[in-house]
C-alpha positions in Angstrom: 0.0 0.0 0.0 3.0 2.4 0.4 3.2 3.1 -3.3 -0.2 4.7 -3.0 1.7 7.8 -1.7 2.5 8.6 -5.3 -1.2 9.7 -5.7 -0.3 12.6 -3.4 1.8 14.1 -6.2 -1.2 14.8 -8.3 -3.7 15.5 -5.4 -6.2 18.2 -6.2 -6.4 19.3 -2.6 -4.4 19.3 0.6 -7.1 17.1 2.2 -6.8 14.5 -0.5 -2.9 14.6 -0.2 -3.1 14.2 3.5 -5.5 11.3 3.3 -3.2 9.5 0.8 -0.1 10.2 3.0 -2.0 8.9 6.0 -2.8 5.6 4.2 0.8 5.2 3.2 1.9 5.9 6.8 -0.5 3.3 8.0 1.0 0.8 5.6 4.5 1.7 6.7 3.5 1.0 10.3 1.9 -2.3 9.4 5.1 -3.4 7.7 7.2 -2.2 10.6 5.1 -3.9 13.2 5.3 -7.2 11.4 9.1 -6.9 11.5 9.4 -6.0 15.2 9.5 -9.7 16.2 12.1 -10.7 13.6 15.1 -10.4 15.9 13.4 -12.6 18.5 12.6 -15.2 15.7 16.1 -15.3 14.5 18.4 -14.8 17.5 18.9 -16.3 20.9 17.1 -14.4 23.7 20.4 -13.1 25.0 21.2 -11.4 21.7 17.7 -10.0 20.8 18.1 -6.7 22.6 21.5 -6.1 20.9 20.2 -6.9 17.5 17.1 -4.8 18.0 19.3 -1.9 19.2 21.6 -2.2 16.2 18.8 -2.3 13.8 17.1 0.7 15.4 20.4 2.7 15.4 20.9 1.8 11.7 17.4 3.0 10.9 17.9 6.2 12.8 21.2 6.8 11.0 19.4 6.3 7.7 16.7 8.8 8.6 19.3 11.3 9.7 21.0 11.1 6.3 17.6 11.2 4.5 16.4 14.4 6.1 18.8 16.8 4.4 18.1 15.1 1.1 14.4 15.7 1.6 15.0 19.3 2.3 17.2 19.7 -0.8 14.7 18.0 -3.1 11.8 20.1 -1.8 13.8 23.4 -2.1 15.4 22.6 -5.6 13.0 20.2 -7.3 9.6 19.3 -5.7 8.0 16.8 -3.4 7.8 14.3 -6.3 11.3 12.7 -5.8 10.6 12.3 -2.1 7.3 10.5 -2.7 9.0 8.3 -5.3 11.9 7.4 -3.0 9.5 6.6 -0.1 7.3 4.4 -2.3 10.2 2.5 -3.7 12.2 2.2 -0.4 9.6 0.1 1.4 9.1 -2.3 -1.5 12.9 -2.6 -1.9 13.4 -3.2 1.9 10.7 -6.0 1.9 12.4 -7.6 -1.1 15.8 -7.4 0.6 14.5 -9.0 3.8 12.8 -11.8 1.8 16.1 -12.4 -0.1 18.3 -12.3 2.9 16.0 -14.2 5.2 14.2 -16.8 3.0 13.1 -18.8 6.0 12.3 -17.4 9.4 13.9 -19.8 11.8 16.5 -19.5 14.6 20.0 -19.0 13.2 22.5 -21.7 14.1 26.1 -20.8 15.0 27.9 -22.6 12.2 
């Protein structure tokens, strides 16, 4: 559902754009909440907090880098590239997770 945010680009009113963005944000949170348990499914209980903390730190670092890019795009181009990036990022991240973790089962220490 996240790619629906692309409809905000051609929205005829601010209300319609906000509604579309709200649906996309809902979809992002659905995806995120389904991934919250992934560290517990993959790692031993003594490592779950560390893995969760590292993934949260990586996500925060990525957001930190993305914010200036958003500002630059809005100032120099438009909101269109931002909406395109957001719509593609979540599909791409889901594909990467499915590729890197084809089966969700505890990892063995090989």
